[in-house]
All heavy atoms as an XYZ file, in Angstrom:
689
protein
N      26.182    -63.933     -8.938
C      26.776    -63.364     -7.722
C      26.167    -61.948     -7.486
O      25.931    -61.203     -8.454
C      28.283    -63.178     -7.885
C      29.104    -64.467     -8.074
C      30.560    -64.038     -8.286
C      29.017    -65.363     -6.887
N      25.926    -61.692     -6.231
C      25.434    -60.385     -5.896
C      25.808    -60.084     -4.470
O      26.146    -60.962     -3.666
C      23.875    -60.337     -6.123
C      23.116    -61.316     -5.285
C      22.543    -60.894     -4.098
C      22.966    -62.585     -5.677
C      21.849    -61.789     -3.285
C      22.201    -63.534     -4.920
C      21.658    -63.150     -3.711
N      25.808    -58.740     -4.173
C      26.115    -58.311     -2.794
C      24.864    -57.944     -2.097
O      23.921    -57.390     -2.642
C      27.057    -57.075     -2.858
C      28.447    -57.410     -3.191
C      29.319    -56.200     -3.056
C      30.769    -56.593     -3.334
N      31.684    -55.477     -3.005
N      24.841    -58.339     -0.808
C      23.653    -57.982      0.024
C      24.205    -57.788      1.464
O      24.750    -58.708      2.097
C      22.636    -59.117     -0.018
C      21.358    -58.809      0.706
C      20.386    -59.956      0.617
O      20.699    -61.126      0.769
N      19.155    -59.632      0.328
N      24.056    -56.589      1.942
C      24.517    -56.250      3.359
C      25.969    -56.510      3.543
O      26.384    -57.001      4.615
N      26.816    -56.239      2.551
C      28.257    -56.422      2.678
C      28.705    -57.855      2.420
O      29.926    -58.114      2.565
N      27.830    -58.751      2.185
C      28.140    -60.128      1.865
C      28.012    -60.409      0.411
O      27.160    -59.855     -0.225
C      27.223    -61.068      2.639
C      27.362    -60.964      4.172
C      26.290    -61.697      4.932
N      25.927    -63.015      4.403
C      24.768    -63.635      4.696
N      23.920    -63.065      5.432
N      24.469    -64.825      4.148
N      28.872    -61.270     -0.084
C      28.766    -61.726     -1.499
C      28.011    -63.084     -1.454
O      28.415    -64.003     -0.783
C      30.109    -61.877     -2.187
C      29.964    -62.361     -3.611
C      30.889    -60.542     -2.149
N      26.917    -63.107     -2.197
C      26.091    -64.304     -2.188
C      25.931    -64.847     -3.608
O      26.105    -64.134     -4.592
C      24.712    -63.951     -1.627
C      24.641    -63.423     -0.214
C      23.286    -62.839      0.104
C      25.069    -64.462      0.772
N      25.560    -66.118     -3.678
C      25.239    -66.827     -4.924
C      23.914    -67.478     -4.745
O      23.651    -68.065     -3.654
C      26.369    -67.774     -5.377
C      26.077    -68.322     -6.736
C      26.578    -68.879     -4.313
C      27.224    -69.091     -7.325
N      23.056    -67.488     -5.758
C      21.758    -68.122     -5.615
C      21.900    -69.568     -6.133
O      22.331    -69.811     -7.224
C      20.703    -67.369     -6.425
C      19.302    -68.007     -6.287
C      18.218    -67.112     -6.861
N      18.033    -65.961     -5.962
C      17.180    -65.931     -4.939
N      16.434    -66.948     -4.658
N      17.031    -64.792     -4.259
N      21.535    -70.494     -5.239
C      21.531    -71.908     -5.566
C      20.087    -72.362     -5.415
O      19.562    -72.476     -4.283
C      22.466    -72.698     -4.641
C      22.427    -74.198     -5.007
C      23.903    -72.202     -4.747
N      19.463    -72.620     -6.528
C      18.043    -72.970     -6.564
C      17.270    -71.709     -6.059
O      17.332    -70.689     -6.713
N      16.580    -71.862     -4.923
C      15.864    -70.690     -4.401
C      16.495    -70.163     -3.141
O      15.947    -69.336     -2.450
C      14.390    -71.061     -4.136
C      13.639    -71.361     -5.409
C      12.159    -71.585     -5.180
O      11.650    -71.150     -4.158
O      11.537    -72.173     -6.064
N      17.711    -70.597     -2.836
C      18.349    -70.262     -1.574
C      19.595    -69.407     -1.896
O      20.396    -69.706     -2.816
C      18.793    -71.510     -0.810
C      19.365    -71.247      0.548
C      19.659    -72.544      1.298
O      19.470    -73.612      0.766
N      20.116    -72.396      2.531
N      19.864    -68.385     -1.086
C      21.054    -67.538     -1.211
C      22.151    -68.112     -0.272
O      21.869    -68.347      0.874
C      20.781    -66.089     -0.867
C      19.780    -65.461     -1.791
O      19.686    -65.964     -2.993
O      19.126    -64.515     -1.475
N      23.321    -68.321     -0.818
C      24.449    -68.955     -0.049
C      25.608    -68.028     -0.138
O      25.887    -67.438     -1.194
C      24.769    -70.339     -0.686
C      25.908    -70.995      0.071
C      23.595    -71.225     -0.707
N      26.391    -67.910      0.982
C      27.605    -67.135      0.961
C      28.553    -67.672     -0.100
O      28.736    -68.897     -0.209
C      28.295    -67.228      2.322
C      27.594    -66.339      3.377
O      27.322    -65.102      3.036
O      27.231    -66.815      4.407
N      29.156    -66.754     -0.835
C      30.067    -67.144     -1.900
C      31.526    -67.164     -1.414
O      31.929    -66.191     -0.718
C      29.969    -66.152     -3.112
C      30.930    -66.440     -4.193
C      30.800    -67.520     -5.040
C      32.059    -65.590     -4.354
C      31.728    -67.765     -6.014
C      32.973    -65.857     -5.336
C      32.799    -66.965     -6.164
O      33.712    -67.147     -7.167
N      32.260    -68.197     -1.742
C      33.663    -68.261     -1.399
C      34.450    -68.237     -2.707
O      34.194    -69.032     -3.617
C      33.963    -69.661     -0.729
C      35.375    -69.804     -0.288
O      36.273    -69.060     -0.812
O      35.636    -70.682      0.541
N      35.396    -67.310     -2.906
C      36.135    -67.153     -4.154
C      36.919    -68.446     -4.533
O      37.217    -68.646     -5.706
C      37.122    -66.035     -3.917
C      36.548    -65.294     -2.747
C      35.775    -66.224     -1.967
N      37.178    -69.297     -3.613
C      37.891    -70.528     -3.880
C      36.940    -71.613     -4.337
O      37.412    -72.699     -4.791
C      38.635    -71.016     -2.652
N      35.657    -71.377     -4.371
C      34.675    -72.326     -4.744
C      34.756    -72.647     -6.276
O      34.846    -71.779     -7.100
C      33.261    -71.796     -4.453
C      32.175    -72.717     -4.964
C      31.859    -73.906     -4.307
C      31.421    -72.340     -6.047
C      30.813    -74.702     -4.750
C      30.357    -73.162     -6.512
C      30.089    -74.320     -5.871
N      34.766    -73.904     -6.631
C      34.723    -74.343     -8.039
C      33.557    -75.293     -8.196
O      33.322    -76.176     -7.361
C      36.044    -75.032     -8.410
C      37.250    -74.212     -8.107
C      37.886    -73.746     -9.449
C      39.210    -73.077     -9.199
N      39.152    -71.682     -9.090
N      32.883    -75.206     -9.280
C      31.705    -76.080     -9.581
C      31.920    -76.702    -10.938
O      32.087    -75.945    -11.924
C      30.459    -75.279     -9.488
C      29.245    -76.135     -9.745
C      28.783    -77.045     -8.780
C      28.472    -75.993    -10.880
C      27.686    -77.809     -8.995
C      27.316    -76.709    -11.091
C      26.935    -77.623    -10.158
N      31.977    -77.964    -11.015
C      32.223    -78.680    -12.304
C      30.956    -79.494    -12.659
O      30.406    -80.197    -11.802
C      33.413    -79.614    -12.229
C      34.696    -78.939    -11.917
C      35.171    -78.743    -10.604
C      35.460    -78.409    -12.963
C      36.334    -78.116    -10.328
C      36.658    -77.765    -12.679
C      37.121    -77.593    -11.392
O      38.274    -76.984    -11.120
N      30.549    -79.398    -13.902
C      29.452    -80.188    -14.395
C      29.908    -80.979    -15.606
O      30.728    -80.423    -16.404
C      28.284    -79.326    -14.775
C      27.630    -78.662    -13.639
S      26.199    -77.592    -14.033
C      25.710    -77.926    -15.646
N      29.444    -82.181    -15.796
C      29.771    -82.939    -16.966
C      28.472    -83.432    -17.645
O      27.481    -83.455    -17.007
C      30.643    -84.152    -16.589
O      29.920    -84.984    -15.723
C      31.939    -83.737    -15.929
N      28.604    -83.770    -18.907
C      27.480    -84.327    -19.590
C      27.942    -85.407    -20.549
O      29.121    -85.394    -21.019
C      26.746    -83.233    -20.423
O      25.626    -83.822    -21.048
C      27.625    -82.530    -21.400
N      27.053    -86.367    -20.804
C      27.340    -87.394    -21.825
C      26.832    -86.992    -23.188
O      27.081    -87.750    -24.165
C      26.698    -88.697    -21.424
C      27.351    -89.263    -20.160
C      26.715    -90.606    -19.793
C      27.381    -91.229    -18.592
N      26.889    -92.519    -18.218
N      26.227    -85.806    -23.285
C      25.719    -85.341    -24.576
C      26.918    -85.025    -25.471
O      27.860    -84.364    -25.034
C      24.815    -84.064    -24.430
C      23.549    -84.290    -23.632
C      22.901    -82.957    -23.404
C      22.684    -85.265    -24.319
N      26.878    -85.419    -26.725
C      28.000    -85.190    -27.666
C      28.146    -83.724    -28.024
O      29.262    -83.215    -28.153
C      27.766    -86.040    -28.913
N      27.049    -83.025    -28.164
C      27.091    -81.608    -28.548
C      26.024    -80.846    -27.796
O      24.979    -80.432    -28.358
C      26.905    -81.491    -30.057
C      27.242    -80.124    -30.565
O      27.811    -79.352    -29.901
N      26.796    -79.861    -31.768
N      26.241    -80.595    -26.518
C      25.207    -79.928    -25.704
C      25.026    -78.469    -26.123
O      25.959    -77.799    -26.537
C      25.738    -80.060    -24.302
C      27.152    -80.139    -24.471
C      27.413    -80.907    -25.742
N      23.865    -77.999    -25.953
C      23.539    -76.581    -26.261
C      23.015    -75.919    -24.925
O      22.206    -76.483    -24.266
C      22.497    -76.429    -27.360
C      22.985    -76.876    -28.680
N      23.777    -76.151    -29.438
C      22.812    -78.096    -29.291
C      24.076    -76.810    -30.569
N      23.531    -77.981    -30.505
N      23.516    -74.677    -24.657
C      23.143    -73.999    -23.466
C      22.587    -72.634    -23.852
O      22.934    -72.091    -24.836
C      24.318    -73.822    -22.493
C      24.935    -75.114    -22.093
C      26.068    -75.656    -22.692
C      24.295    -75.868    -21.050
C      26.590    -76.903    -22.322
C      24.835    -77.111    -20.635
C      25.944    -77.632    -21.283
O      26.473    -78.802    -20.885
N      21.731    -72.118    -23.034
C      21.172    -70.798    -23.259
C      22.326    -69.765    -23.243
O      23.242    -69.944    -22.513
C      20.112    -70.481    -22.235
C      18.855    -71.345    -22.233
C      17.955    -70.997    -21.031
C      18.131    -71.169    -23.504
N      22.148    -68.691    -23.961
C      23.217    -67.671    -23.991
C      23.559    -67.072    -22.633
O      24.733    -66.860    -22.319
C      22.601    -66.550    -24.897
C      21.640    -67.276    -25.762
C      21.087    -68.389    -24.963
N      22.560    -66.961    -21.723
C      22.887    -66.430    -20.408
C      23.730    -67.375    -19.594
O      24.508    -66.987    -18.735
C      21.622    -66.002    -19.660
C      20.657    -67.137    -19.350
O      20.540    -68.033    -20.241
O      20.083    -67.133    -18.313
N      23.660    -68.699    -19.836
C      24.478    -69.698    -19.205
C      25.931    -69.584    -19.741
O      26.895    -69.594    -19.002
C      23.952    -71.094    -19.373
C      24.956    -72.151    -18.856
C      22.615    -71.232    -18.656
N      25.993    -69.429    -21.026
C      27.351    -69.377    -21.718
C      28.147    -68.158    -21.259
O      29.361    -68.279    -21.191
C      27.155    -69.342    -23.236
S      26.558    -70.919    -23.841
N      27.531    -67.045    -20.975
C      28.334    -65.855    -20.569
C      28.688    -65.905    -19.117
O      29.598    -65.182    -18.684
C      27.541    -64.577    -20.882
C      26.248    -64.463    -20.106
C      27.310    -64.415    -22.337
C      25.574    -63.104    -20.190
N      28.081    -66.789    -18.320
C      28.393    -66.884    -16.914
C      29.285    -68.058    -16.582
O      29.634    -68.233    -15.419
C      27.115    -66.975    -16.085
C      26.235    -65.737    -16.204
C      24.938    -65.942    -15.465
C      24.032    -64.748    -15.577
N      22.746    -64.992    -14.945
N      29.583    -68.939    -17.558
C      30.340    -70.109    -17.332
C      31.431    -70.327    -18.343
O      31.396    -69.756    -19.451
C      29.427    -71.301    -17.328
N      32.418    -71.071    -17.979
C      33.493    -71.492    -18.954
C      33.166    -72.851    -19.392
O      33.071    -73.783    -18.604
C      34.890    -71.403    -18.272
O      35.147    -70.093    -17.805
C      35.944    -71.839    -19.242
N      32.979    -73.048    -20.674
C      32.597    -74.314    -21.236
C      33.913    -74.933    -21.877
O      34.651    -74.244    -22.604
C      31.516    -74.214    -22.293
C      30.221    -73.575    -21.804
C      29.263    -73.423    -23.015
C      29.612    -74.382    -20.719
N      34.193    -76.151    -21.549
C      35.374    -76.818    -22.064
C      34.932    -78.072    -22.772
O      34.240    -78.882    -22.142
C      36.387    -77.161    -20.915
C      36.787    -75.882    -20.183
C      37.589    -77.847    -21.525
C      37.633    -76.192    -18.937
N      35.385    -78.261    -23.993
C      35.055    -79.385    -24.728
C      36.242    -80.350    -24.662
O      37.276    -80.019    -25.257
C      34.709    -79.052    -26.190
C      34.289    -80.276    -26.989
O      34.436    -81.394    -26.570
N      33.833    -80.027    -28.204
N      36.096    -81.438    -24.007
C      37.260    -82.404    -23.840
C      37.337    -83.437    -24.933
O      38.159    -84.298    -24.881
C      37.135    -83.076    -22.458
C      37.535    -82.177    -21.355
C      36.509    -81.573    -20.543
C      38.828    -81.857    -21.072
C      36.848    -80.781    -19.511
C      39.157    -81.021    -20.023
C      38.197    -80.500    -19.243
N      36.436    -83.329    -25.889
C      36.472    -84.256    -27.044
C      37.647    -83.808    -27.897
O      37.726    -82.646    -28.351
C      35.142    -84.270    -27.846
C      35.271    -85.151    -29.022
C      34.006    -84.664    -26.939
N      38.541    -84.693    -28.209
C      39.767    -84.337    -28.931
C      40.088    -85.478    -29.873
O      39.925    -86.656    -29.592
C      40.937    -84.019    -28.022
C      42.093    -83.404    -28.794
C      41.391    -85.211    -27.229
C      43.083    -82.696    -27.961
N      40.640    -85.122    -31.035
C      41.105    -86.133    -32.003
C      42.592    -86.154    -31.938
O      43.242    -85.236    -31.454
C      40.651    -85.799    -33.440
O      41.258    -84.575    -33.832
C      39.107    -85.659    -33.548
N      43.208    -87.193    -32.482
C      44.693    -87.282    -32.510
C      45.275    -86.139    -33.351
O      46.247    -85.518    -32.928
C      45.088    -88.630    -33.106
C      46.578    -88.936    -33.075
C      47.150    -88.795    -31.665
C      46.893    -90.288    -33.597
N      44.662    -85.829    -34.500
C      45.151    -84.719    -35.307
C      45.067    -83.385    -34.573
O      46.003    -82.532    -34.600
C      44.347    -84.606    -36.608
C      44.696    -85.709    -37.582
O      45.746    -86.322    -37.453
O      43.887    -85.961    -38.507
N      43.951    -83.184    -33.850
C      43.792    -81.952    -33.052
C      44.844    -81.838    -32.003
O      45.394    -80.783    -31.722
N      45.100    -82.941    -31.292
C      46.094    -82.954    -30.238
C      47.483    -82.686    -30.817
O      48.243    -81.870    -30.229
C      46.089    -84.328    -29.512
C      47.095    -84.445    -28.349
C      46.831    -83.423    -27.285
C      47.021    -85.855    -27.780
N      47.816    -83.267    -31.958
C      49.143    -83.016    -32.594
C      49.269    -81.513    -32.947
O      50.320    -80.933    -32.694
C      49.292    -83.879    -33.845
C      49.531    -85.348    -33.547
C      49.573    -86.176    -34.778
O      49.281    -85.701    -35.904
O      49.928    -87.399    -34.668
N      48.189    -80.915    -33.528
C      48.255    -79.501    -33.849
C      48.459    -78.652    -32.602
O      49.240    -77.681    -32.648
C      46.980    -79.112    -34.577
C      46.883    -79.629    -35.957
O      47.861    -80.097    -36.480
O      45.724    -79.629    -36.524
N      47.763    -78.957    -31.534
C      47.909    -78.154    -30.273
C      49.343    -78.296    -29.741
O      49.925    -77.314    -29.334
C      46.908    -78.640    -29.232
C      45.526    -78.272    -29.527
C      44.558    -78.782    -28.449
O      44.955    -79.159    -27.359
N      43.297    -78.682    -28.721
N      49.858    -79.522    -29.722
C      51.232    -79.702    -29.147
C      52.254    -79.065    -30.033
O      53.210    -78.451    -29.556
C      51.486    -81.196    -29.026
C      50.671    -81.924    -27.934
C      50.942    -83.441    -28.048
C      51.001    -81.437    -26.617
N      52.120    -79.173    -31.380
C      53.058    -78.512    -32.273
C      53.020    -76.973    -32.056
O      54.047    -76.319    -32.033
C      52.721    -78.817    -33.671
C      53.598    -78.209    -34.748
C      55.065    -78.566    -34.520
C      53.165    -78.558    -36.154
N      51.803    -76.405    -31.897
C      51.672    -74.977    -31.646
C      52.389    -74.582    -30.368
O      53.016    -73.539    -30.322
N      52.263    -75.407    -29.327
C      52.906    -75.036    -28.029
C      54.435    -75.111    -28.154
O      55.114    -74.254    -27.649
C      52.498    -76.102    -26.943
C      51.030    -75.895    -26.465
O      50.487    -74.833    -26.774
O      50.483    -76.789    -25.835
N      54.961    -76.133    -28.905
C      56.372    -76.208    -29.112
C      56.898    -75.031    -29.924
O      57.874    -74.361    -29.571
C      56.786    -77.542    -29.845
C      58.219    -77.534    -30.248
C      56.481    -78.741    -28.893
N      56.200    -74.697    -30.959
C      56.618    -73.543    -31.798
C      56.568    -72.241    -30.994
O      57.479    -71.441    -31.053
C      55.740    -73.416    -33.081
C      55.938    -72.101    -33.798
C      55.996    -74.575    -34.014
N      55.510    -72.094    -30.187
C      55.370    -70.907    -29.376
C      56.540    -70.792    -28.365
O      57.067    -69.729    -28.112
C      54.065    -70.948    -28.618
C      53.674    -69.647    -27.928
C      52.275    -69.678    -27.296
N      51.227    -70.110    -28.321
C      50.622    -71.325    -28.251
N      50.912    -72.203    -27.370
N      49.686    -71.607    -29.168
N      56.970    -71.929    -27.838
C      58.063    -71.925    -26.817
C      59.411    -71.830    -27.454
O      60.284    -71.120    -26.967
C      57.967    -73.177    -25.980
N      59.655    -72.520    -28.612
C      60.949    -72.580    -29.136
C      61.261    -71.578    -30.268
O      62.389    -71.083    -30.400
C      61.157    -73.989    -29.746
C      61.003    -75.116    -28.711
C      62.195    -75.095    -27.708
O      63.331    -74.747    -28.100
O      61.914    -75.506    -26.527
N      60.244    -71.281    -31.115
C      60.498    -70.435    -32.250
C      59.349    -69.418    -32.418
O      58.516    -69.559    -33.323
C      60.584    -71.323    -33.513
C      61.783    -72.214    -33.611
C      63.094    -71.480    -33.833
N      63.084    -70.583    -34.937
C      63.442    -70.886    -36.204
N      63.809    -72.137    -36.507
N      63.407    -69.991    -37.180
N      59.306    -68.450    -31.589
C      58.292    -67.400    -31.587
C      58.233    -66.766    -32.966
O      57.133    -66.407    -33.405
C      58.565    -66.396    -30.495
C      57.503    -65.348    -30.335
C      56.267    -65.919    -29.664
C      55.353    -64.794    -29.307
N      54.034    -65.225    -28.963
N      59.336    -66.579    -33.619
C      59.400    -65.948    -34.940
C      58.598    -66.711    -35.971
O      57.941    -66.173    -36.812
C      60.835    -65.766    -35.421
C      61.600    -67.102    -35.529
O      61.472    -67.918    -34.601
O      62.344    -67.250    -36.526
N      58.588    -68.068    -35.906
C      57.840    -68.908    -36.853
C      56.329    -68.718    -36.594
O      55.547    -68.670    -37.510
C      58.260    -70.342    -36.740
C      59.629    -70.692    -37.338
C      59.891    -72.167    -37.156
C      59.723    -70.322    -38.793
N      55.990    -68.681    -35.349
C      54.522    -68.554    -34.988
C      54.032    -67.224    -35.530
O      52.962    -67.186    -36.117
C      54.326    -68.666    -33.486
C      52.870    -68.570    -33.129
C      52.616    -68.546    -31.644
O      53.371    -67.795    -30.939
O      51.733    -69.215    -31.198
N      54.751    -66.170    -35.293
C      54.314    -64.786    -35.751
C      54.248    -64.799    -37.312
O      53.369    -64.290    -37.918
C      55.255    -63.738    -35.254
C      55.167    -63.566    -33.770
C      56.256    -62.635    -33.222
O      57.114    -62.201    -33.980
O      56.259    -62.387    -32.005
N      55.239    -65.405    -37.948
C      55.325    -65.483    -39.379
C      54.151    -66.224    -39.911
O      53.458    -65.766    -40.851
C      56.655    -66.134    -39.780
S      56.898    -66.192    -41.537
N      53.865    -67.396    -39.353
C      52.746    -68.212    -39.833
C      51.380    -67.503    -39.652
O      50.507    -67.526    -40.508
C      52.761    -69.541    -39.102
C      51.650    -70.481    -39.634
O      51.538    -70.594    -40.841
O      50.947    -71.076    -38.778
N      51.234    -66.833    -38.530
C      49.935    -66.211    -38.236
C      49.642    -65.088    -39.182
O      48.481    -64.851    -39.579
C      49.962    -65.657    -36.775
N      50.687    -64.389    -39.643
C      50.477    -63.258    -40.500
C      50.567    -63.597    -41.980
O      50.236    -62.776    -42.855
N      51.034    -64.821    -42.326
C      51.184    -65.173    -43.719
C      52.208    -64.292    -44.444
O      52.070    -63.916    -45.542
N      53.297    -63.928    -43.717
C      54.294    -63.045    -44.254
C      55.157    -63.731    -45.325
O      55.261    -64.900    -45.370
C      55.199    -62.507    -43.142
C      54.421    -61.778    -42.088
N      53.924    -60.496    -42.363
C      54.080    -62.069    -40.813
C      53.302    -60.091    -41.260
N      53.380    -61.004    -40.340
N      55.842    -62.928    -46.075
C      56.728    -63.457    -47.093
C      57.873    -64.228    -46.570
O      58.526    -64.964    -47.277
C      57.188    -62.311    -48.001
N      58.231    -64.052    -45.256
C      59.349    -64.752    -44.665
C      59.086    -66.274    -44.604
O      59.991    -67.065    -44.489
C      59.661    -64.232    -43.298
S      58.332    -64.469    -42.063
N      57.828    -66.648    -44.754
C      57.447    -68.054    -44.743
C      56.669    -68.310    -46.044
O      55.471    -68.332    -46.052
C      56.548    -68.423    -43.562
S      57.305    -68.094    -41.979
N      57.311    -68.515    -47.188
C      56.651    -68.622    -48.438
C      55.582    -69.719    -48.488
O      54.518    -69.577    -49.134
C      57.763    -68.976    -49.435
C      59.074    -68.800    -48.731
C      58.723    -68.729    -47.265
N      55.735    -70.776    -47.736
C      54.748    -71.854    -47.779
C      53.419    -71.448    -47.126
O      52.432    -72.123    -47.381
C      55.276    -73.130    -47.131
C      55.564    -73.018    -45.650
C      56.947    -72.451    -45.298
O      57.707    -72.124    -46.253
O      57.254    -72.357    -44.117
N      53.415    -70.381    -46.317
C      52.202    -69.958    -45.676
C      51.691    -68.615    -46.252
O      50.660    -68.158    -45.827
C      52.389    -69.778    -44.139
O      53.361    -68.777    -43.921
C      52.792    -71.109    -43.511
N      52.407    -68.048    -47.164
C      52.005    -66.741    -47.725
C      50.700    -66.914    -48.485
O      50.452    -67.945    -49.112
C      53.077    -66.200    -48.671
O      54.203    -65.965    -47.955
N      49.854    -65.892    -48.397
C      48.576    -65.917    -49.066
C      48.578    -64.965    -50.210
O      49.118    -63.921    -50.262
C      47.454    -65.599    -48.124
C      47.358    -66.691    -47.086
C      46.243    -66.329    -46.064
N      46.218    -67.376    -45.084
C      46.751    -67.271    -43.896
N      47.435    -66.197    -43.499
N      46.710    -68.268    -43.023
Protein backbone atom coordinates (compact mmCIF):
# COMPACT_ATOMS: atom_id res chain seq x y z
CA UNK A 1 0.00 0.00 0.00
CA UNK A 2 1.17 3.46 -0.74
CA UNK A 3 -0.21 6.99 -1.09
CA UNK A 4 -0.01 8.98 -4.28
CA UNK A 5 -1.71 12.32 -4.78
CA UNK A 6 -4.04 11.81 -1.80
CA UNK A 7 -5.13 8.36 -3.00
CA UNK A 8 -4.26 5.05 -1.35
CA UNK A 9 -3.11 2.57 -3.98
CA UNK A 10 -2.02 -1.05 -4.11
CA UNK A 11 0.21 -2.52 -6.78
CA UNK A 12 -1.27 -5.51 -8.57
CA UNK A 13 1.26 -6.90 -11.01
CA UNK A 14 2.53 -3.80 -12.78
CA UNK A 15 -0.65 -1.77 -12.35
CA UNK A 16 -1.58 0.58 -9.48
CA UNK A 17 -5.18 0.15 -8.31
CA UNK A 18 -7.20 2.22 -5.82
CA UNK A 19 -7.28 0.47 -2.45
CA UNK A 20 -10.55 -0.18 -0.63
CA UNK A 21 -10.19 -0.93 3.14
CA UNK A 22 -13.04 -3.46 2.84
CA UNK A 23 -11.06 -5.44 0.23
CA UNK A 24 -10.09 -8.98 1.23
CA UNK A 25 -7.89 -11.28 -0.79
CA UNK A 26 -7.75 -15.00 -0.03
CA UNK A 27 -5.29 -17.47 -1.49
CA UNK A 28 -5.22 -21.21 -0.98
CA UNK A 29 -2.68 -23.90 -1.76
CA UNK A 30 -2.65 -27.67 -1.91
CA UNK A 31 0.94 -27.71 -0.67
CA UNK A 32 1.20 -29.44 2.71
CA UNK A 33 3.88 -27.12 4.06
CA UNK A 34 4.30 -24.06 1.83
CA UNK A 35 7.20 -21.68 2.36
CA UNK A 36 6.99 -17.97 1.60
CA UNK A 37 9.63 -15.29 1.43
CA UNK A 38 9.97 -13.22 4.63
CA UNK A 39 8.67 -10.07 2.93
CA UNK A 40 5.45 -11.94 2.04
CA UNK A 41 5.04 -13.23 5.61
CA UNK A 42 5.24 -9.76 7.16
CA UNK A 43 2.63 -8.36 4.76
CA UNK A 44 0.10 -11.18 5.02
CA UNK A 45 -1.70 -13.24 7.61
CA UNK A 46 -1.04 -16.92 7.07
CA UNK A 47 -3.55 -19.40 8.44
CA UNK A 48 -2.89 -23.12 8.59
CA UNK A 49 -6.22 -24.93 8.41
CA UNK A 50 -4.67 -28.35 8.86
CA UNK A 51 -5.87 -29.60 12.22
CA UNK A 52 -5.81 -32.85 14.14
CA UNK A 53 -8.50 -34.10 16.50
CA UNK A 54 -6.14 -33.73 19.48
CA UNK A 55 -5.29 -30.18 18.45
CA UNK A 56 -8.96 -29.28 18.09
CA UNK A 57 -9.73 -30.75 21.54
CA UNK A 58 -6.89 -28.71 23.08
CA UNK A 59 -8.14 -25.50 21.44
CA UNK A 60 -11.73 -26.07 22.53
CA UNK A 61 -10.70 -26.96 26.09
CA UNK A 62 -8.60 -23.78 26.22
CA UNK A 63 -11.57 -21.71 25.06
CA UNK A 64 -13.85 -23.25 27.69
CA UNK A 65 -11.30 -22.74 30.48
CA UNK A 66 -10.72 -19.16 29.35
CA UNK A 67 -14.48 -18.46 29.43
CA UNK A 68 -15.45 -20.41 32.54
CA UNK A 69 -12.41 -20.54 34.82
CA UNK A 70 -9.96 -17.72 34.12
CA UNK A 71 -8.19 -18.57 37.41
CA UNK A 72 -7.25 -22.05 36.12
CA UNK A 73 -5.89 -20.68 32.87
CA UNK A 74 -3.68 -18.16 34.69
CA UNK A 75 -2.58 -20.84 37.15
CA UNK A 76 -1.71 -23.30 34.38
CA UNK A 77 0.19 -20.72 32.32
CA UNK A 78 2.40 -19.75 35.23
CA UNK A 79 2.91 -23.21 36.69
CA UNK A 80 1.98 -21.85 40.12
CA UNK A 81 1.77 -23.93 43.29
CA UNK A 82 -2.04 -23.49 43.25
CA UNK A 83 -2.08 -26.18 40.56
CA UNK A 84 0.35 -28.86 41.78
CA UNK A 85 -0.12 -31.01 38.68
CA UNK A 86 1.28 -28.21 36.50
CA UNK A 87 3.97 -26.91 38.83
CA UNK A 88 7.48 -27.04 37.47
